[in-house]
C-alpha angles and dihedrals in degrees: 000000000000119000116211129203100265096055094268120130125208118217140164095226117029094187090063093054097041097045096095099029133111119211146048119297136187108222122191120196123220087256094054102260111144121212134183109221121192114199130193117180110249096016138079122283118250112221125193124178110232100180143356122228114271090227136001111262130184111260101224089151105054096192125122120219121225125191125177111233099177136003103204118071117188 
């Protein structure tokens, strides 16, 4: 896991990192897809696609970016 300046982390497998988290996260794939992932410890993750990439790019860097949007999940 690599933490960047703006509170975003870069990982190879986002499911591994988000498995035991609580909150809402914005997850960006290496290809530019953006997902909103809602996590509740002990339950399944809820994943919603927010946007598709504008163009297909080569994914030389295969890391996913994760940024916490909200801590509390009702």
